[in-house]
N, C-alpha and C positions, 0 to 999 in steps of 0.2 A: 644524726643516723646514730640510735645506742644499740648498743653491744646488746645478745646474751643474754653474757650476766647481771647487765643494768636494768632490762627488763626485766629477770627473778626477785632480782632485788625489791622494783617497784609493784611487782607483784602481793610481798614475801610485809613490805610494809605498809600494806590495802588489806593485806586479810590476818593480820593483823591487829587490827580497828575493833575500836568496838562493835559497831555494822556489822561485816560479816562477822566477827567473832558468834555470832545469835544468831547466822546463817548455812548450816553447812551445805544445801543444797548450793546458793549464791557462788559461794567459793571453794564452792566444784566444778562449778561451769567458765566459773572465772577462773582457776585456773590450766581448763580445757582451751582456753583458749588465746589463753596466751602463750601457752605451749604449742598450738595454731600460728600464733605472729612471724614464732622464733621459727617454725621450719617453712613457713612464708605457703600457709597450705590456701587455700579459697575455700569457701568456708559455705554451706547451704545448705534448709532444712533437714533434711534427710540423710544428711551427713554425721549431723550432730546427734539425730539421732539414732543410726546407727552406732556413730563409734562411741560414742557418753554416758548415753540410756540401752542398748546392748537392744536395740528393739524396729529389729524386722521389719519393712510393710510390706506384706501382703498381699494388701487391697489399692484403690489407690483414693480409698478413708486416709488424709494429715492428720495423726495424735495432735491437736493445740500445742505440749506437753512443750517443745520448745520455743516453742513464738514468748506463753508465755512467763519462761522461766529467763526469754532475754529479756524480756520489756519488764520482770522480778528485779535484775538488773542492770538496766539501764537507771533503774531511778536511788540502786541504792549506794551507783561511781559518780551523780549525780546529790543526794547528801553527802557522802562521803567527802566530798572535792569542796564542797560547802562549810563541811565543820572540820573533823580533823587534818582534812589535806585541804586542809585551803590555802597551805604556806609550798604546796609541794611546785616542785618544778615541770614537773608529768605530768599530763590524765592520760587517763585510759581511756577512751569513747570507742560505743556502737553507737555508728548513726544505728535512725532511724530508719525502716525499713530492711537495717543489713547483719549481716549473723557476725562480720568479723568485726576482730577487736585493733586497734590501734594507737598507741599514744605520739600524742602530742603535745611543744613544748605550749605552757603556758606561758612562763617568762623565766628571766637566766636568772643567773646567782645573784650579781652584779647588779638588775634591775630592784632583783624586793633586798638585797639592802637600803640601796635608792632610798625606793617607796618606802621602809619604814619612818615612820615620822620618830623624832627625838623623844623621851617620855621626860622628866624633870623627875627627880628621886623624891621634891617633896610633897610631890600628890599619891608613893607610896600608902600609908598611914590613911588617906579617905579616902583610896580604891580598893583598899580593904575592910573598909566599915558598911561601903555602902556594899559591898558582895556577901558579907554575912548580909545582912537585914534584907537584900534579894534574897539565900537561902533560904533564911528565915521564912520568908512570905511564898516560895517556891515548896514549900516543906507542910508549910501547910494550907495551900488554896485544894479548895476540894477538886481527886482523882477523876476520871467521865468515866464512871461500870463500865464490866464489863458482860455486861448481862446478859447470858443466851453462850453468846460465845466465846465468853471468858475459856471455859477450857478449852477450848479449840485454840484460841490465838494465842491464848500467853503458856500454853504443855506445851513440857520438856519434850512428846513428839511430833513428828510429821507429820503435817496430817496432809488426806488426795479427795481431792471432790471425785467418786464416781458421778458418771449419767450415761439415763440409755442406748444404750445403741441395738437398732431394729437392726438381723439381718434380713433378705428374702430368699427363695424361691423362681425360680428362672425356670421355666417350661416354654408350650403353644397351644391352641387353639385348635380346633378342631376345624379351623381353615389355616393351619400353621403361620399363623402370626407367632412371634414371641407375645412372651407376657411375661411379668412380677408383681411377685404378690409376696408383703409384708407382714410378719406374722411378728406379733405386738411378746407370742404367749413360749418362746423360745427364744433362751440368752444362750444359748450358745452351739457352737457347730455342732460340736457330738449330740446336739434336740433336735438339731435338721437335717445327722442324719438317721437318729432314729423313727423321724418322720417322714422322710425321704421313704425309706425302704417300706414299710404303713399305706403307701399308692399306687395307687393304679401306675402298675409299670409305664403301661402307652401312652402317657400323659411325661414320660421323659421329661419329670421334673431333678431337674442340681443347684447343687448350692451359690448363691451369687458371691460373689465378686463384693460386690459392695452393701457393704452396713450406713443406715441415718439413725439420724439423732434429731431430734424435734428438737421444737424453737426454748422449752420449758429448760433441758438439758442448754443450752447458748444461753440463754435469761439468768442462768445461774451459775456461767465461768466471767459474766459480767460483772453481775452482782455480788457475788459474791468479793474479786476479785477489787473492788472497789471497797467494800467490808473491810475487808482486809488492812489494805494499804492504804487505811487509816492508824493503824497503828505498828507497822516499817516490821508484816510478820508475813507473808506468804506461803503455799499451799500448791501442792502437782493435779494432773486433770488425770486421771483414764479412762474406757466406759467400761463400762459397767462388764458386759462379757469377756476383758481381760484380769477381774479382780480375782486372787486366791486366800481361801481362806487364811492361810500359812499369813499371810505378808498383813489380811486385814486386820488380826488379834491382837496386830503387835502397831497399831499406826491408831489417830484418833481420823476419823473419816466423814464425809457425807454424800448422804444417797440421794442422788436428783430420778427422778424415775418410777416405773410401768410400778403396779403392784405381785403380779409379775414369775417375780422375778425370788427366786426359788433362794437362793443364796442367802438373796439380802429377806426378806423375808423372813427365810428359819434364827438371820442373827438378828432381829428386831422382835421375834417370837425370844428370845432364847433367854435377852438385856430389858423386857418387860416385865412389869411386876404384878402389872391388872389390865396387859393388852397383847391379846392376841394374834394373829390373821386366818384365819381360815383356807384353808384346798378351794369352799365355794365364793374366796372372798366378804366376806362375814368381817367382821372387826367384835370381839368378845370381850370383854366389860368384865371381870372379876373381884368383887372382892375389897374393890375402895371405896374410903369411907363418903366421899362428897354423893357419887353416883351408884344407883341401884344394880344389881346385879344383871347386863344388859347387850344384844347384840343386836349391831348397828347391820343392817347393811349397804355397802361402800358403791356397791353401782348404780352407773347412772345408768339411763332412760337408752343411751346407744342411739340420740334423736339430737346429742350435738349442743341441749339448751340448758345440761348440768353436767357437774362433774365435783365426786364427791376426796376430796383432799384429806390424807394424813400429815399429821407434824408429829413429829416424837426425839424428844434431845431426851437420852436413858447413855447408864453410863456400861460401857467392854471390861473384855479384860489388863487388866494387871494396871486398873491407871488412866485407859482408856476411853473418852468419848467420839457415840453414835448424834448423831444426828440423819433423822429421818428426814423425805419430801417425797409418799407418795400419791401415787392421783390415776386413775383404767386413764385417761386421756389427757394433753395437753393443760388445757387451760386450770387444774387444779393447780395444779404443780404452779405455772406458772403468776394465778394473784399469793402465792403461799409467798413463793419468794421475793415477791415487790413485797409481800407484806412484815415478812422476819428482818429484811435485810434494810427498813427502813429503822434509823438511830431512834424515830418518834416512837414508834406504831411499838421499835419494842421496847422499850420505856412501861410505854403505857401493861402490855400482853405483864413486864412482868410483874407490877405493883398492884396491878389488877388480881392475877392469877395467881404469882408465884410469891408472892413475898418471900416467908423463906428457906422455898423450896429452890434443889440446882435442877432439878429439871421436869419433863411432862410430856402429855401425847397427848395432841390435843385434833379434835376432830370437822372439817368443816366442809359448807353444802357450799359448789361455786359457780354462780352463775353467769352467762356474759357469751350474748349468741358472735358468730363471728370469731371464737374470739378476740374480739375489740368488750370495751368498758366492762370487766368484770368483778364481779357484788358478790358479796359472801357469808351466809351465816352461818355463825358458829351451831356447833349440836353439842358439843361435849369435849373439858377442857377436865385434865387430869394429872393433876400436881400434885410431885416426889419425893 
C-alpha cells in the first residue's frame, strides 16, 4: 500500500516527463485525481466538472469536457509508461468508464534487476555508431506537414472547440397541452428573455431547462479529437452559449455551428479581410484578387435538399488562430467537418488552393437528402 508521500513522488515524476510538460490541461487533471486518490474520494463526472472546472450544471445537459479530458489523460499515461516511465515500479491507471485513478504495482525492484540483461561493454562503440546513423536518418526524413490545422495543433495557446447549443421555449397549446419550440436564432438566455417579453403573455412561454446540439457538433468532437490525437495534442470543448469574448480573444478556437450566432459572426467579420456575413445571411466578398466583388446568398431553400457552408481559417488577436465552420442547417457542417479532418483531403486542398498562403475562406453548396450521401460543390475559395 503506497503512502501519500510516495504517491506525490510518483505524481511529480510523471509531471516532469516531456509528455506532460507539454500538456498543462492533462497535468492539472492528473494532479487533481491523485489528490482525490489520497483523500479516498469516489469521483463522478459531475463532481469533477464542479470541483476542477468550476462549472455548475444548471440543467440536464452534461458538458462532455470531463470525458474528453479523461480520454486524453488516459492516452498520455499509456504513452508515458511505454516510453519514459517503462521502468517505473508503479503505474497510475484510470480504467475505461471510470474517473478514479489508482496506482498499480507493475513489478518489484528485485524483479526489475533480474529482468535487465547483462550488457557487454565491447558492444558500446557499435551501439554508438548505430545510434548516430539512426539519428542522422531520422533528422533527414521528411516531416508530415501540419497544413491547415498546424497553427492550432502546434501553437502555444490552448485550443477550444465551440459547438452550437440550441435553447428552446416551453409553452402550452390552445388545448392546454405542453409543447417545445427550438429557436436557432437565439444563442443566449438573455436573448430568450427578450424574446419571451415580446410574446403574447397568454401563451405562458418560459425558457426551457434543456438545450440541444445537432449532429454536426458531435461529429466535430469525434473527428477533431481523432485528428489532434495523431499529433499527441488535445483541446477543450464548450457550448457556444457559454463563450466569453474576454476569453476567446486570448485563445485558439474552432467554431462549429449556425450562422446566427452574433458573437462568432462578429469575430469572423473582424478577423476576415475580404469577407463579411451580413444580418440578412449574405456573404459579401470585396477586394480579393481572385474574384470580383460579389454577394452570395447563403440561405438554403429550407426544404432540406441542400445547405450552404462557410469554412474559414483566419488569424485572431495576439497571434492566435480561429477556424470557423458555419452552416444554416446540419448537413453543411457535417460534410465540411468530414472533408477538412481527412488528411488526404487537407493535403489536396492545400496543394490546389493555398500554395504559399496560410489562411482562407471557402464557400460550398452541400447536397444530401435525409443527411446521408453528402456531396458538395465548391462556390468560391479565397486564400490570403
